[in-house]
N, C-alpha and C positions, 0 to 999 in steps of 0.2 A: 785274313791276313797273313800274307808269309814272313818269314823273317826278315827278310830284307827290307820290306816294308816299315814291319816294326821297328827297326834298327833307323831308319830315317825320321822316321817320325819320333823316336826319342831323341836323335839329334836334335831337331828341329824344337822339342818343348824345351830341352834342356840349353839348350841354346840362349833361347827368350827368356829363361827362369835366371840365366847368368847376365845377361841383359838387364834384366830387372834390377838384380843385386848390385850392378857394378862390376861387375868381375869383367865385362866387355863394355866397351863403347864405343859407338858409329861402329864399322865393318870391322873393328879390329879384333884377334884373337881367334880363335879356330877349334875347332873339334873333330875327333875324329874315333873311327871305332875299326877293328881289324876282328873278321869273318876268318880265322885261320886256317882252317880245315880247308875252306875254299879258295884262301888266298886273293880274297875282295877288303879291300878297305875303301869305306864309305867316310867321305869326310866334307865339310862345311864348302861351299864355292867361294870364291873372291868375290870380294865388292858386292856383297847383298846383304844391307841391314837385316838384323835378327828379327827385327818387330815385323818383316814382313816377308820373312823365307818361308816356304813350304817344304814338303818332302820332296815333291817330285824336283827340287832345287840339289838336292843332296846329290854329290858324285861321287859313281861307285869305279874304283881303279883296281890297279895293280902295285905291288910296290915299287914296280921300276917306271911307273909314270903312264904306262898303257890304260885309256879311259875306256870304261866297259860299258856305263851305263850313264845319262847325264848330258844335258846341253848347255849348260855353264862351266867355266872353266874353276878348277879344285883351287882352294886356298894356295894362295903362292908358297905356304910354309910345308907344300905336301912331304916335300923332301925331309923333312924335320920328323915328321911325323914315320916315316916310311924307315926312316935311321932308327928310331926308339923299338919300332916292331921289329927289327931284323937283329937287334942286341939283345932284348928281352923278352924269351919265349913265356913269361908271366904278365907281359902287359898284353892287354888287350884294346886298352881307351887312352887317348892323349887327350889333353885339356889344355890348351895355350891362350892362359889369360894377360891381360894388360893392367890387373888388380893394382890399384894405386900405393898400398902400403907397401906390399912384396916388391914391386916392381922400383921403390924407390931404394931399397935397399941393392936390387940389381943394378940401377946407374951409379949405385958407390963401391960397386964389385964389395959388398959384404955379406959374408954369410949369417944368418939370421939362426941365432942359438936356440935350444929346445927348452924353452922356458915356460912352455905348458906339457903336461900328460900326455894331449894329444899328437906333439910333436912327435913323442917317442913311441906311442901305439900305433898310430897311422901312417905316420912317415918315415918311419926308421931312426930319427935323430935329428940333429940340426937340419939347416935347408942350405945348402950348398950354394954358391953361385958359379955356373959354367963360364967359359972364358969366351968371349964376345969370337963373333963370325956374321959376316954379312947376311942380314934376311935374307929368308929366300932361297940360302944355299943348304948343300947336305950338311955342310961342316957345323951348323947350328945344332943339329941332331946329333952328330957326331962329338961337339964338345960336351952336350949333355949328357952323355953316356956315362961318363967315371963321376959326374956329380950325380948322376943317380946311384951310384953304387950303393946297393944296400939301401936304398931311399926310394920313397915312391913321388917324390917331387925336386925341385931345385928352380934355382930362378937362374935366369937368362943375360948375361951382363948388356948393359943399357937396352936391351928390349924387352921383357918380362918375366914370365911364372911359364913352368912346365909342371904341370901334374899326370901322374900315369895311375892306372888302376886296371883289376884283371877285368874290370867292365864301365860302362860309361858311369855308373851310377857311385862305385867306388872313388874312381877319377873326378869328379865332380866334387865328393865328399873331402876329397884332400886337396883340392884347389881351395875348396871355403877352409879348412884348417890352416893352410900356407897364408892365406892373406889375413886368417885370424891372430894367428901366432906372429905375423909383423906388425900386425897393429898394436897388438900388446905389449910388446916388446919394443915397439917406437914409443908409445905412452911410458913404458915404465923407463925407458932411458930416461926422460925428459924428468923425471921426477926425484930419479934416482941409480943405482947400480944393478941391474937386472943379475940375477944368478942363473944359470942354467941347471936344468936338472940333471943333465951327464955330472956336472959338481956335487952333484950332495950325495 
């Protein structure tokens, strides 16, 4: 099995895992990886449920929008993914979720402090909220770039969560940590005044 087929299958498997873990719901959210040397982005298609998605459904395209392979339309957020790959040479995978706890902070335009060690070790610190941009536009990605400075994840105002990594495994893990930190911080706020590790 060639690299392209392997990556397609991994995207399908991780998308299904995200669906079962509640990071995705319905057809919301999207996932991609970038084969930088070949200039090829593999991304989930638009409006296909993750529990029925197959490897052949994954779209292969260039960052300028040129479709290289696939019979379905790419995720409506492909421009956001492309903007991240153009801005971050260390990123080869992007994972966009609507995970509920982190997205709750996004709709409030609130930063999530680094209250757990995972936020420091894996994410780079607190989880910033990128300024709002209309979904489906490149501005979503462009606005995320400063929020991702020195970070491996951020939230998107009134939209969701963005996690990045050197590969799909790392991006997925970072998405899980963002939701975990958001959940713990949310619960901690309900019972007291959480302390960020960056203040200790």
